[in-house]
C-alpha positions as CSV (number, residue, x, y, z in Angstrom):
1,M,0.0,-0.1,0.1
2,N,2.0,3.3,-1.1
3,E,1.3,6.6,0.9
4,N,-1.9,8.2,-0.6
5,E,-3.7,5.2,0.2
6,S,-5.2,4.9,3.4
7,V,-7.9,1.8,4.2
8,Q,-9.4,0.7,7.1
9,K,-9.8,-3.2,8.7
10,D,-11.8,-4.1,11.5
11,S,-12.8,-7.0,13.1
12,A,-16.0,-8.2,14.3
13,Q,-17.8,-7.7,17.3
14,G,-21.5,-6.1,18.6
15,A,-21.5,-2.5,20.2
16,S,-22.3,-3.2,24.4
17,A,-24.8,-0.8,25.4
18,D,-22.0,1.7,26.6
19,E,-20.9,2.0,23.1
20,R,-23.7,3.4,21.7
21,L,-22.7,7.1,21.8
22,T,-25.9,8.3,20.0
23,P,-28.9,9.4,21.5
24,D,-30.9,7.4,18.2
25,A,-29.0,4.8,18.5
26,S,-31.8,2.5,20.8
27,K,-34.8,3.3,18.4
28,Q,-35.9,0.3,17.6
29,D,-38.8,0.5,14.3
30,G,-39.6,-3.6,14.1
31,S,-40.7,-2.7,10.6
32,A,-40.2,-5.1,7.5
33,Q,-37.1,-2.6,5.8
34,G,-35.6,-2.3,9.5
35,V,-34.2,1.3,9.4
36,S,-36.6,3.8,8.6
37,A,-35.6,8.0,7.4
38,N,-35.8,8.6,11.6
39,D,-33.0,5.7,13.0
40,Q,-30.2,7.7,11.6
41,P,-27.6,9.5,13.8
42,T,-28.0,12.9,12.7
43,P,-24.7,14.7,12.1
44,D,-23.8,17.5,14.1
45,A,-22.1,20.9,14.5
46,S,-19.6,18.4,15.9
47,K,-19.4,15.6,13.7
48,Q,-19.2,18.4,10.7
49,E,-16.4,20.3,12.4
50,E,-14.5,17.2,12.4
51,S,-15.1,16.1,9.0
52,A,-13.6,19.4,8.1
53,Q,-10.2,18.6,10.9
54,P,-7.1,17.4,8.8
55,D,-5.7,13.7,10.4
56,A,-2.7,12.8,12.2
57,A,-0.1,13.5,9.4
58,G,-1.9,17.5,8.7
59,E,-3.2,16.1,5.8
60,G,-6.5,17.3,5.4
61,V,-8.1,13.7,5.0
62,R,-10.4,12.6,7.5
63,Q,-10.8,9.0,8.5
64,I,-13.2,6.9,9.5
65,D,-13.1,4.2,12.2
66,F,-15.4,1.1,13.4
67,E,-17.1,2.8,16.0
68,E,-18.3,5.5,14.0
69,V,-20.0,3.3,11.3
70,K,-21.0,1.3,13.8
71,R,-22.9,4.1,15.2
72,Y,-24.2,4.8,12.2
73,L,-25.1,1.4,11.3
74,Y,-27.4,0.1,15.2
75,G,-30.7,2.1,14.1
76,V,-30.0,-1.3,11.1
77,N,-32.4,-4.3,12.1
78,D,-32.9,-7.5,11.4
79,P,-36.4,-7.0,11.3
80,E,-37.2,-11.1,11.7
81,I,-35.0,-10.6,15.3
82,N,-35.9,-7.2,15.6
83,L,-32.7,-6.3,16.5
84,S,-30.4,-3.9,15.4
85,V,-27.4,-5.7,13.3
86,V,-24.8,-4.2,14.9
87,E,-26.3,-5.7,18.4
88,L,-25.9,-8.6,16.8
89,G,-22.7,-9.0,15.1
90,L,-23.6,-9.0,12.3
91,I,-21.1,-5.7,10.8
92,Y,-17.6,-7.3,10.7
93,G,-15.6,-4.4,9.7
94,H,-15.4,-1.5,7.1
95,E,-12.9,-0.1,4.6
96,W,-12.7,3.6,4.0
97,D,-10.4,4.7,0.9
98,P,-10.8,9.3,1.9
99,Q,-9.2,9.3,-2.0
100,T,-12.6,8.3,-3.0
101,H,-14.8,9.2,-0.4
102,K,-15.8,5.5,-0.8
103,L,-17.2,2.8,2.2
104,K,-17.2,-0.4,1.8
105,I,-19.3,-3.0,4.4
106,I,-18.4,-6.0,4.6
107,M,-20.6,-7.5,6.5
108,T,-23.2,-11.4,7.4
109,L,-26.2,-12.3,7.8
110,T,-27.2,-14.4,10.3
111,S,-28.4,-17.5,7.3
112,Q,-27.1,-17.4,4.1
113,M,-31.0,-18.1,3.1
114,C,-31.9,-15.0,5.2
115,P,-35.3,-14.6,3.6
116,L,-35.1,-10.5,4.4
117,G,-31.5,-10.3,3.5
118,P,-31.4,-7.5,0.6
119,E,-33.8,-5.0,2.6
120,I,-30.9,-5.4,5.6
121,V,-28.4,-4.9,2.9
122,H,-30.5,-1.6,1.7
123,G,-30.8,-0.4,4.9
124,V,-27.0,-0.7,5.8
125,Q,-26.5,1.2,2.6
126,I,-28.8,3.7,3.8
127,A,-27.7,4.1,7.2
128,A,-23.5,4.4,5.6
129,Q,-24.9,7.1,3.2
130,Q,-26.1,9.7,6.5
131,I,-22.4,8.9,7.8
132,P,-20.9,13.1,6.5
133,D,-17.5,12.6,4.2
134,V,-19.5,9.4,2.2
135,R,-20.4,9.9,-1.5
136,E,-20.4,5.8,-2.2
137,V,-20.7,2.7,-0.1
138,E,-20.4,-1.0,-1.2
139,V,-22.1,-3.9,1.3
140,E,-19.6,-6.9,1.1
141,L,-21.4,-10.0,2.3
142,V,-19.3,-13.0,3.8
143,W,-20.1,-16.3,5.4
144,N,-16.6,-16.4,6.5
145,P,-16.6,-17.4,9.5
146,P,-20.2,-18.1,9.3
147,W,-22.2,-16.0,12.6
148,D,-22.6,-17.5,15.4
149,P,-24.5,-15.6,18.3
150,R,-22.6,-17.4,20.4
151,T,-19.4,-15.3,19.7
152,H,-20.4,-12.5,17.7
153,C,-24.0,-11.0,19.6
154,S,-23.3,-8.5,21.7
155,E,-23.7,-9.4,25.7
156,D,-27.2,-7.7,25.8
157,A,-28.7,-9.3,22.3
158,K,-27.5,-12.9,23.9
159,A,-29.5,-12.0,26.8
160,M,-32.5,-10.8,24.4
161,L,-32.6,-13.6,22.6
162,G,-31.9,-16.2,25.6
163,I,-29.2,-17.5,25.3
164,W,-26.6,-17.8,28.3
165,D,-23.1,-18.7,28.3
């Protein structure tokens, strides 16, 4: 990777209740789409200022970290389970290219035969487009590692699903 390329990759972990940083994070609409316009975090003045700040190297390129991505995706629910894709641990990581302003979300579904998979992916795309400085969003579905609620779900989601370690 050369100096001008900046791609970030992160491992998957569901957000705990303590990591939910936006007021909209706890909303769950239960609709078939799993996401509505009201579920999206609204960028506030600090977010707008953050997007204009140069990175640590002073090059004026904004980085988007995994925690920010998860905050914006928190409002997207799996409509069958009515839990956030973040709480379920379906978001495995992201890649951000600040030169093209393209954000790739790497995620999985609860199963390869998930009947509402296209709606969940669409909800993730809509939510990710709300992140400041993002101009293009790609969602890459992966099946390895396979989703396992015992290892991927947050503790809150495990409790809601009745999974006890």
